[in-house]
C-alpha positions as a Markdown table, in Angstrom:
| # | Residue | x | y | z |
|---|---|---|---|---|
| 1 | Met | 65.4 | 25.3 | 13.1 |
| 2 | Ser | 64.6 | 21.8 | 11.9 |
| 3 | His | 61.7 | 19.9 | 13.5 |
| 4 | Leu | 64.0 | 17.1 | 14.8 |
| 5 | Arg | 66.4 | 19.6 | 16.4 |
| 6 | Phe | 63.6 | 21.4 | 18.1 |
| 7 | Arg | 62.2 | 18.1 | 19.4 |
| 8 | Tyr | 65.6 | 17.2 | 20.9 |
| 9 | Leu | 66.1 | 20.7 | 22.5 |
| 10 | Arg | 62.6 | 20.5 | 24.0 |
| 11 | Ser | 63.2 | 16.9 | 25.2 |
| 12 | Ser | 66.5 | 17.9 | 26.7 |
| 13 | Leu | 64.9 | 20.8 | 28.6 |
| 14 | Val | 62.0 | 18.6 | 29.9 |
| 15 | Glu | 64.4 | 15.8 | 30.9 |
| 16 | Ser | 66.7 | 18.3 | 32.8 |
| 17 | Val | 63.7 | 19.7 | 34.7 |
| 18 | Gln | 62.4 | 16.3 | 35.6 |
| 19 | Ser | 65.9 | 15.2 | 36.8 |
| 20 | Leu | 66.2 | 18.3 | 39.0 |
| 21 | Leu | 62.8 | 17.6 | 40.5 |
| 22 | Gly | 63.6 | 14.0 | 41.1 |
| 23 | Leu | 60.9 | 12.9 | 38.6 |
| 24 | Arg | 63.0 | 11.2 | 36.0 |
| 25 | Asp | 64.0 | 7.6 | 36.2 |
| 26 | Pro | 67.8 | 7.6 | 36.4 |
| 27 | Leu | 67.9 | 4.5 | 34.1 |
| 28 | Met | 66.0 | 6.2 | 31.3 |
| 29 | Pro | 68.4 | 7.5 | 28.7 |
| 30 | Pro | 67.9 | 10.9 | 27.0 |
| 31 | Arg | 65.4 | 10.8 | 24.1 |
| 32 | Gln | 68.2 | 11.4 | 21.5 |
| 33 | Leu | 69.9 | 8.2 | 22.6 |
| 34 | Ile | 66.7 | 6.3 | 22.7 |
| 35 | Asp | 65.8 | 7.4 | 19.1 |
| 36 | Gly | 69.3 | 6.2 | 18.1 |
| 37 | Val | 68.3 | 2.6 | 19.0 |
| 38 | Gly | 65.0 | 2.7 | 17.2 |
| 39 | Gly | 62.9 | 5.0 | 19.4 |
| 40 | Gly | 59.6 | 3.7 | 20.8 |
| 41 | Asp | 58.9 | 2.9 | 24.4 |
| 42 | Phe | 62.3 | 2.2 | 26.0 |
| 43 | Lys | 60.9 | 0.3 | 29.0 |
| 44 | Ala | 58.2 | -1.7 | 27.2 |
| 45 | Val | 60.6 | -2.9 | 24.5 |
| 46 | Gly | 63.2 | -3.9 | 27.1 |
| 47 | Gln | 60.7 | -5.8 | 29.1 |
| 48 | Glu | 59.4 | -7.6 | 26.0 |
| 49 | Phe | 62.9 | -8.8 | 25.1 |
| 50 | Phe | 63.6 | -9.7 | 28.8 |
| 51 | Arg | 60.7 | -12.2 | 28.6 |
| 52 | Tyr | 62.2 | -13.7 | 25.4 |
| 53 | Phe | 65.6 | -14.1 | 27.1 |
| 54 | Ile | 64.0 | -16.1 | 29.9 |
| 55 | Glu | 61.3 | -18.0 | 28.0 |
| 56 | Ile | 63.1 | -18.7 | 24.7 |
| 57 | Gly | 66.8 | -18.2 | 25.6 |
| 58 | Gly | 66.6 | -20.0 | 28.9 |
| 59 | Leu | 68.4 | -17.2 | 30.8 |
| 60 | Lys | 68.9 | -17.9 | 34.5 |
| 61 | Pro | 69.7 | -15.3 | 37.1 |
| 62 | Thr | 73.3 | -16.7 | 37.3 |
| 63 | Gly | 73.7 | -16.4 | 33.5 |
| 64 | Cys | 76.4 | -14.5 | 31.6 |
| 65 | Val | 74.9 | -12.4 | 28.8 |
| 66 | Leu | 76.4 | -10.8 | 25.7 |
| 67 | Asp | 74.5 | -7.9 | 24.1 |
| 68 | Val | 76.0 | -7.1 | 20.7 |
| 69 | Gly | 75.0 | -3.6 | 19.7 |
| 70 | Cys | 73.8 | -2.8 | 23.2 |
| 71 | Gly | 73.0 | 0.9 | 22.3 |
| 72 | Cys | 71.9 | 2.8 | 25.4 |
| 73 | Gly | 71.1 | -0.2 | 27.5 |
| 74 | Arg | 67.5 | -1.0 | 26.5 |
| 75 | Met | 68.2 | -4.7 | 27.1 |
| 76 | Ala | 70.5 | -4.2 | 30.1 |
| 77 | Val | 68.1 | -2.2 | 32.3 |
| 78 | Pro | 65.5 | -5.1 | 32.8 |
| 79 | Leu | 68.4 | -7.4 | 33.7 |
| 80 | Ile | 69.5 | -5.3 | 36.6 |
| 81 | His | 66.9 | -6.7 | 38.9 |
| 82 | Tyr | 67.0 | -10.2 | 37.5 |
| 83 | Leu | 70.7 | -11.2 | 37.4 |
| 84 | Ser | 72.1 | -12.6 | 40.7 |
| 85 | Glu | 75.5 | -11.7 | 42.1 |
| 86 | Gln | 76.9 | -14.5 | 40.0 |
| 87 | Gly | 75.2 | -13.2 | 36.8 |
| 88 | Glu | 77.0 | -10.9 | 34.4 |
| 89 | Tyr | 76.0 | -8.6 | 31.5 |
| 90 | Trp | 78.5 | -7.6 | 28.8 |
| 91 | Gly | 77.5 | -5.2 | 26.1 |
| 92 | Phe | 79.3 | -3.5 | 23.3 |
| 93 | Asp | 78.4 | -1.0 | 20.6 |
| 94 | Ile | 79.9 | 1.3 | 18.0 |
| 95 | Val | 78.1 | 4.4 | 19.3 |
| 96 | Gly | 80.3 | 6.2 | 21.8 |
| 97 | Ser | 77.7 | 8.4 | 23.4 |
| 98 | Ala | 75.5 | 5.4 | 24.1 |
| 99 | Ile | 78.4 | 3.5 | 25.7 |
| 100 | Asp | 79.4 | 6.6 | 27.8 |
| 101 | Trp | 75.8 | 6.8 | 29.1 |
| 102 | Cys | 75.7 | 3.1 | 30.0 |
| 103 | Gln | 79.0 | 3.3 | 31.8 |
| 104 | Lys | 78.0 | 6.3 | 33.8 |
| 105 | Lys | 74.4 | 5.3 | 34.6 |
| 106 | Ile | 74.6 | 1.5 | 34.8 |
| 107 | Ala | 78.1 | 0.1 | 35.1 |
| 108 | Ala | 79.3 | 2.7 | 37.6 |
| 109 | Asn | 76.6 | 1.6 | 40.0 |
| 110 | Asp | 76.6 | -2.2 | 39.3 |
| 111 | Lys | 79.8 | -4.3 | 39.0 |
| 112 | Arg | 77.9 | -7.1 | 37.1 |
| 113 | Phe | 77.4 | -4.8 | 34.1 |
| 114 | His | 80.2 | -4.0 | 31.6 |
| 115 | Phe | 80.0 | -1.8 | 28.5 |
| 116 | Gln | 82.6 | -1.4 | 25.8 |
| 117 | Leu | 83.0 | 0.7 | 22.7 |
| 118 | Ala | 83.7 | -1.5 | 19.6 |
| 119 | Asp | 86.0 | 0.5 | 17.4 |
| 120 | Val | 84.4 | -0.7 | 14.2 |
| 121 | Tyr | 83.9 | 1.5 | 11.2 |
| 122 | Asn | 80.4 | 2.4 | 10.2 |
| 123 | Lys | 79.7 | 5.3 | 7.8 |
| 124 | Ser | 76.7 | 6.5 | 9.8 |
| 125 | Tyr | 77.4 | 5.5 | 13.4 |
| 126 | His | 81.2 | 5.3 | 13.8 |
| 127 | Pro | 83.0 | 6.8 | 10.8 |
| 128 | Gln | 86.3 | 7.1 | 12.8 |
| 129 | Gly | 86.3 | 3.4 | 13.6 |
| 130 | Arg | 89.6 | 1.7 | 13.0 |
| 131 | His | 88.4 | -1.8 | 12.2 |
| 132 | Phe | 86.1 | -3.1 | 9.5 |
| 133 | Ala | 83.2 | -5.3 | 10.8 |
| 134 | Ser | 84.3 | -8.2 | 8.6 |
| 135 | Ala | 87.7 | -8.4 | 10.4 |
| 136 | Tyr | 86.4 | -7.6 | 13.9 |
| 137 | Ser | 86.6 | -10.4 | 16.5 |
| 138 | Phe | 84.4 | -10.3 | 19.6 |
| 139 | Pro | 86.8 | -9.5 | 22.5 |
| 140 | Tyr | 85.7 | -12.5 | 24.7 |
| 141 | Arg | 86.9 | -16.0 | 25.0 |
| 142 | Asp | 85.2 | -19.0 | 23.5 |
| 143 | Gly | 82.2 | -20.3 | 25.4 |
| 144 | Phe | 82.2 | -17.4 | 27.9 |
| 145 | Phe | 78.4 | -16.6 | 27.6 |
| 146 | Asp | 75.3 | -18.5 | 28.3 |
| 147 | Leu | 73.2 | -16.2 | 26.1 |
| 148 | Ala | 74.2 | -13.8 | 23.3 |
| 149 | Phe | 71.8 | -11.6 | 21.4 |
| 150 | Leu | 71.7 | -8.9 | 18.7 |
| 151 | Thr | 68.8 | -6.6 | 18.5 |
| 152 | Ser | 68.6 | -4.3 | 15.5 |
| 153 | Val | 72.2 | -5.0 | 14.5 |
| 154 | Phe | 71.7 | -6.9 | 11.3 |
| 155 | Thr | 69.4 | -4.2 | 10.0 |
| 156 | Asn | 72.4 | -1.8 | 10.1 |
| 157 | Ile | 75.1 | -3.8 | 8.4 |
| 158 | Phe | 75.7 | -5.2 | 4.9 |
| 159 | Ala | 74.5 | -8.7 | 4.0 |
| 160 | Lys | 78.0 | -10.1 | 3.5 |
| 161 | Val | 79.1 | -9.0 | 6.9 |
| 162 | Gln | 75.9 | -10.3 | 8.4 |
| 163 | Ala | 76.7 | -13.8 | 7.2 |
| 164 | Val | 80.2 | -13.7 | 8.5 |
| 165 | Leu | 79.2 | -12.5 | 12.0 |
| 166 | Ala | 76.2 | -14.7 | 12.3 |
| 167 | Ser | 78.0 | -17.9 | 11.3 |
| 168 | Ser | 81.2 | -17.5 | 13.3 |
| 169 | Thr | 82.1 | -14.8 | 15.9 |
| 170 | Ser | 78.8 | -14.6 | 17.7 |
| 171 | Phe | 78.4 | -18.4 | 18.1 |
| 172 | Arg | 82.0 | -18.8 | 19.1 |
| 173 | Thr | 81.4 | -16.9 | 22.4 |
| 174 | Val | 78.3 | -18.9 | 23.5 |
| 175 | Arg | 78.4 | -22.2 | 25.3 |
| 176 | Arg | 75.2 | -23.5 | 23.8 |
| 177 | Ala | 73.4 | -22.1 | 20.7 |
| 178 | Ile | 69.6 | -22.3 | 20.5 |
């Protein structure tokens, strides 16, 4: 058995016991999902970016947020206690298991949060995707969001697609670019 497979089996067992005993944070994804978005300290990284959203991005509690490549909700979780009833969070990703987890653990309990699978082809993360990234258009109207961000997305796509996405689609959906 490989070291990584053993680690995930052990983590899964520990997480299951913690959940049964009420010791696991219900907004903490399984280790395998966390490792899929870069690993590290899920809460600490989320909190660090949360500060950036407010201090640099100017996010207000009433803001409407787009998280491109939302993974398993690392950026969404800190916003749960910040966004007001008028605030909204929209995230999409190409990893189905991460979207499923977010829909069950976050969106099912909070109507302000929305998660969607982007059916975009990626050899490693979504080989059954029907659309190429270069032809994908964000499924939101122009100017819908107050703040849009991408964390660890550009590191996973080709340079040509990076330029197309950065220059057009992501900015089209934001009211004001910073």
